[in-house]
N, C-alpha and C positions, 0 to 999 in steps of 0.2 A: 562487456568489458573483459579484459584479461584473456582474450582468445577463446572464451568458452563457446562451444558449438551447441546450438539449440536445434533440435529436430522436432518440428511440430507434430502433434497427433492428428491434426486435421487442418483444412484450409479455413481461413477466416470466414468465408461465406458459409461454411458448414456449421459454424458455431450456433447452437440454438440457445437463445437467451430467455431465461425466466427469472423469477425473483430469487431463486437459490443459486444462480450462476455467480461465479467470482472470476474476475479478470485481474491477474497480477502483472503489472508492468515494471520490469526491473530497471535499475539505473544503468545509464550509458550516456556517452557523449554524442550519440548518433541520432537521437530522437528528432532532430530538426530536418533530417533527410525526408523528402517527400514520399519515399517508399513506405514510410510508416503511417501515412495518412489513413489507410484502410483500417488498421487496428484502432486508431484513435476515433474514427467514425463509429466503430463497433463499441468502443468505450462509451461514447455518447449514447448509443442505443442501450447499453447496459444501465447507465444511470437513469435514463428516462423511463425504463421499465422496472426500476426498483432493484435491479441486480447490483452487485458490489464491484467497485473498481478500486484497486489498491496500486498506488504509484509511488515510487521512491526516486529521489535524486533527479537525474536527467529526465525521467519519464514525466515528472511534474511540468517540465517545460512544454512537452508535447500537449498535455492537457491545457496548459495556459494558452498556448498558441491556437488551440481550437475553441477557446472561450469557456472551457468547462470549469474553470476556477473563478470566473468573474463574479459569481453570486453565491459561493459556498465557502464556509470556513475551510482553510487548507494551510499547508506549510510547504516548504521547499528548503533549498540550501541558503536561504536568505532572500529578502524581498529584492535586493539589488541583483541577485542572480537571475530572478525571473525578469526583472527590468532589462537586464543585459541580453538575455537569450530569447526573450519573447516580447518583441516590440509592440505587439497588440494586446499585451496583458492589461486587464482592467480590474483585477481582483484585489487591489491593494487594501481596500477597506475590509476585506474578509481574510487577510493574511494573519496568521497566528505564529508568532516567533517561538515555536516549540519544536523538539525533534520529530514528533509525529502528531498528527491531528486526525481524529476520527469524527466524521460528520455523517451519521447514518450510514449510507451505502458508499461513501467516498472516504478512503483512508489514504492519507498522503504522509510522506516523511522526507526529511533531509538525509543526506548520505550518512550522517552521524546518528540517525534515528532508527537504524535497522532493527535493533532488538525491541524497542518500544513498538515499532510498526508491526513486527511479528506478533507481539503480545496483543495488539489491538485487533489484528486479523483473527488470531486464535479465539479471542473473546467474541468477536462478531460471529464466528462460525460455531460457537458453543462447543468447542472441542473438549474443554475441561470445565469442571465445576470451578467457581470463583476462587476457592481456597487453593485448589491444585494449580490454577493459573498463577496465583501469587507466588507459590513455592517455585514454580517453573521459572518465573521472571527473576526472583531473588537468586536462584541458583545460577542462571546464565548471566546475570548482571554482576554477581560477586565472585562466583566460582567457589564459594565456601561450601565444604562438604555437608554441613548440617542442613543446608537447604536442599541438597540432593537427596538426603535421607528423608526429609520431610516430604519432598515431592514423591519419592517412591512409596512412602507410607500412605500418602493421600491417594495415590493411584490404586494401591491394593485395597484400601478401604472403600473406594468407589466401585470396585468389582463385586462387592458383597451385596 
């Protein structure tokens, strides 16, 4: 969205999937286009092999259209959104009305859940210790300088 150009590092067929692989599916209003079917098939492979798939906003529609949300806790821009744009969606019983939902190796978010989605991805990847992640989240959710300084302090104490 917004005219951003994305240049891939490799072809979809060249992606090697293992348990440590992570696939990020960005939001867009073009996910219903059949040309995206190949990457959604790859997302299915990721999930079945224990690799991680992270989808936000419109990308959740693509997962719903492929049946990947039918049996797993997930979220999106509202259950009505998935009903409207994914006529074959059958995951209503697993829908959670929150900005972002992490279910093991599937992390989904609404368009308003980008920050929490990022936090859940960072947590899943073990990028930060839990206290550092909380400082990171507090800083970016409030913009208050004391959280920035706590974040920087926790990062420097983690280096020791």
